[in-house]
C-alpha positions in Angstrom: -4.0 16.6 -38.8 -3.3 19.7 -39.9 -0.6 21.7 -37.6 -1.4 24.5 -36.1 0.5 27.6 -37.1 1.4 30.1 -34.5 0.9 33.3 -36.5 0.2 33.4 -40.2 -1.2 36.5 -42.1 -3.6 35.7 -45.1 -3.4 38.0 -48.1 -5.3 37.7 -51.6 -2.9 38.9 -54.7 -4.8 39.7 -58.0 -1.8 39.8 -61.0 -1.8 38.1 -64.1 1.2 36.3 -64.4 2.2 34.8 -60.9 5.8 34.3 -61.9 6.4 37.9 -61.3 5.6 37.9 -57.4 7.0 34.8 -56.6 10.3 37.0 -58.0 9.2 40.4 -56.0 9.0 38.8 -53.1 12.2 36.7 -53.1 14.3 39.8 -54.1 12.8 41.1 -50.6 13.6 38.0 -48.8 9.2 37.8 -48.0 8.9 33.5 -47.3 5.7 33.2 -48.1 3.5 29.8 -48.1 0.3 27.9 -49.3 0.2 30.3 -52.6 -2.8 29.0 -54.5 -4.9 30.1 -57.1 -8.6 31.0 -56.6 -9.8 32.6 -59.4 -9.0 33.5 -62.6 -5.6 36.5 -61.5 -6.6 36.2 -58.4 -4.0 34.4 -55.4 -4.1 33.8 -51.5 -0.9 33.0 -49.8 0.4 33.5 -46.2 2.8 35.3 -44.9 4.6 36.0 -41.6 3.1 39.0 -39.9 6.1 40.5 -39.9 6.9 41.3 -43.2 3.1 42.4 -43.4 4.6 46.2 -44.4 6.9 45.0 -47.2 3.7 42.8 -48.7 1.7 45.7 -48.9 4.2 48.3 -50.0 5.5 45.4 -53.0 2.0 45.0 -54.9 -0.8 47.4 -55.8 -3.3 44.3 -55.9 -2.9 43.0 -52.7 -5.3 42.8 -50.0 -4.9 41.9 -46.1 -7.5 39.0 -45.0 -7.0 37.7 -42.2 -4.8 36.5 -39.8 -4.4 32.6 -38.5 -3.0 30.6 -35.4 -2.9 31.1 -32.0 -1.0 34.7 -32.2 -4.3 35.6 -34.6 -6.7 34.4 -32.2 -5.2 36.1 -29.3 -5.5 39.1 -31.1 -8.7 38.8 -32.1 -9.9 38.5 -28.9 -8.1 41.2 -27.4 -9.6 43.2 -29.9 -12.7 43.7 -28.6 -13.4 46.0 -26.1 -16.0 43.8 -24.7 -14.0 40.9 -24.5 -11.0 42.5 -22.3 -13.4 44.3 -19.8 -15.0 40.2 -19.7 -11.8 38.7 -19.4 -10.3 41.5 -16.4 -13.8 40.9 -14.9 -13.4 36.9 -14.6 -9.8 37.4 -13.4 -11.1 39.3 -10.7 -13.8 36.9 -10.0 -11.2 33.8 -9.9 -9.1 36.1 -7.7 -11.7 36.5 -5.3 -13.5 33.3 -5.0 -9.6 31.8 -4.6 -9.4 33.2 -1.0 -12.2 31.2 0.6 -12.9 28.0 1.5 -15.1 26.4 -1.4 -15.4 23.1 0.3 -14.1 20.9 3.0 -13.6 16.7 2.8 -13.1 14.6 5.2 -11.8 11.4 5.2 -11.5 8.9 7.5 -12.3 5.5 9.2 -14.9 6.4 11.5 -18.0 8.6 9.8 -19.1 8.8 13.5 -16.5 11.1 14.5 -17.4 13.4 11.9 -20.2 15.6 13.0 -17.5 15.6 16.1 -14.5 17.1 13.5 -16.7 19.4 11.6 -18.1 21.1 15.2 -14.4 21.2 16.4 -13.7 23.0 12.5 -16.3 25.6 12.8 -14.9 26.8 16.4 -11.5 27.6 14.3 -13.8 29.2 11.7 -12.8 26.6 9.1 -16.2 25.9 7.2 -17.2 26.9 3.6 -17.4 30.3 2.2 -15.0 31.5 5.5 -12.1 32.9 4.3 -9.3 30.4 3.8 -5.7 30.6 5.8 -2.4 30.4 5.0 -0.4 27.0 5.5 1.7 28.2 8.3 -2.0 28.8 9.9 -3.4 25.6 8.9 -0.9 23.6 10.3 -1.0 25.4 13.9 -5.4 25.0 13.8 -3.8 21.3 12.9 -2.0 20.9 16.1 -4.2 22.1 18.4 -7.5 20.0 17.0 -4.9 17.1 17.2 -4.5 17.4 20.7 -8.1 18.5 21.7 -9.3 15.1 19.9 -6.7 13.3 21.2 -8.9 10.5 23.0 -10.7 9.9 19.4 -8.0 10.3 17.5 -4.5 9.0 16.5 -4.2 10.8 13.6 -5.1 14.4 12.8 -4.4 16.3 9.1 -5.6 19.6 7.6 -3.8 20.3 3.8 -5.3 22.8 1.3 -5.5 22.6 -2.3 -6.9 25.5 -3.9 -10.4 26.4 -2.4 -10.7 22.7 -1.0 -9.5 22.0 2.6 -9.1 17.7 3.0 -9.1 16.5 6.4 -7.6 12.9 7.0 -7.6 11.5 10.1 -7.8 7.6 12.2 -9.8 6.9 15.0 -7.6 5.8 17.8 -7.6 2.4 18.6 -8.1 0.7 21.9 -5.3 -1.7 23.1 -6.8 -4.6 24.4 -7.7 -5.8 27.6 -5.1 -8.9 28.9 -6.3 -10.7 31.3 -3.7 -12.1 34.3 -4.0 -15.8 34.5 -3.8 -17.1 38.2 -2.7 -20.5 39.6 -4.5 -23.4 40.7 -7.7 -23.0 42.0 -9.1 -24.9 45.4 -12.2 -25.5 46.8 -12.7 -22.8 49.9 -15.7 -24.8 51.7 -16.9 -28.8 51.6 -19.7 -28.2 49.1 -21.4 -30.0 46.1 -20.4 -28.6 43.0 -23.4 -27.2 40.6 -21.3 -25.1 37.6 -18.4 -23.8 36.4 -17.6 -20.2 34.7 -14.1 -21.3 33.6 -11.8 -20.0 30.2 -8.7 -21.0 31.2 -7.3 -24.2 32.6 -7.8 -27.4 33.1 -11.5 -28.5 35.2 -10.4 -31.3 37.6 -14.0 -31.7 39.1 -17.4 -32.7 37.7 -20.7 -31.0 37.9 -22.5 -32.2 41.3 -19.6 -33.3 42.7 -19.0 -33.4 46.6 -15.4 -31.8 47.3 -13.6 -31.2 50.9 -11.8 -27.8 51.6 -8.9 -28.0 49.7 -9.6 -29.9 46.9 -7.8 -28.8 43.4 -11.2 -27.8 41.3 -9.0 -26.4 38.0 -5.6 -27.4 37.3 -3.2 -24.3 35.9 -1.1 -26.9 33.9 -3.0 -29.1 31.3 -1.4 -32.7 30.6 -0.5 -33.4 27.1 -0.4 -36.2 24.7 3.0 -36.4 24.9 3.1 -37.0 28.7 4.2 -33.5 29.6 2.5 -30.5 31.5 2.1 -27.1 30.1 1.3 -23.9 32.6 -1.6 -22.1 30.5 -2.9 -20.5 34.0 -6.1 -19.9 34.9 -9.4 -17.7 35.0 -12.7 -18.0 35.5 -15.1 -19.8 38.9 -16.6 -22.3 40.0 -19.7 -22.2 42.3 -20.8 -24.8 44.7 -24.0 -25.2 47.3 -22.6 -25.3 51.0 -24.6 -26.1 54.5 -23.4 -25.0 58.2 -24.7 -27.7 61.0 -26.1 -26.0 63.9 -27.3 -27.4 67.5 -29.3 -25.3 69.4 -30.2 -26.7 73.4 -31.6 -25.2 76.4 -32.1 -25.8 80.0 -34.5 -28.2 80.4 -35.8 -26.5 83.9 -37.3 -24.0 81.7 -39.2 -26.0 79.9 -40.8 -28.4 81.7 -44.5 -28.3 80.6 -43.9 -28.3 77.3 -44.5 -30.7 74.7 -42.0 -33.3 73.7 -42.9 -32.2 70.1 -42.0 -28.5 70.9 -39.3 -27.9 67.9 -37.2 -26.3 70.0 -36.0 -29.3 72.3 -32.6 -31.3 71.5 -33.1 -29.6 67.7 -30.3 -29.5 64.9 -30.8 -26.8 62.5 -29.0 -26.8 58.7 -28.2 -23.8 57.0 -27.1 -24.2 53.3 -25.0 -21.7 51.1 -22.2 -21.7 48.6 -18.9 -21.1 47.9 -16.9 -19.6 45.1 -13.6 -20.3 43.7 -12.3 -17.5 41.6 -9.3 -17.5 39.6 -7.2 -14.5 40.5 -3.4 -14.2 40.5 
């Protein structure tokens, strides 16, 4: 790959004897490179722009051809009035548009919260094509929005890079509710066990089993295979059918003349219900 030179002038020299030209350059301390023959009695070479006047005064047959290298490219560009105007306009446009928000990037773990975040940002005039705020003001807004959305997010950050605003957030995590475990569950009344809803504890009775008030239904301890007992607490409910016996009697004098089949005479009535033993501390 040819090395790019930082700035060289290319000359063309018409001379009968090239040795004379080379000795002349040497006597005037002019360093040249790429001295090649391009035609009969015509040679081309390169030299530093600093020696331009010396070279032009040393020979009548010398001719400046062009500039090469980075400096030459820059000089060719700025030598054009149209190019200069275009550069000035370009710089002004870049400076102008860099003072606006061109894009907002929102990155987080809950897309459902992004409409709320966008709406909140707009309250503080942070939206595309609005003026870009300085870092100090953005930090103030970051603090205000973090307070405003503290119920929804546990982390909120605003950062600026050029005309890009980047928002990062994490949704607030809900602490798990740990149930409080109770002690042993006992029957509240006499009844017939119908079903269980027990998530913790050792069930001591079966469905359709008759139990009396005070019987142990669910134990807060479980028996291990090694013969020991371990506390696990109780959590849940035991449902059972219960009943009440009601005896009704009336004065015989008041019911004379009624049929013996009348249900009000010496009737015993039974009402049914249920009890619920709930695991509570």
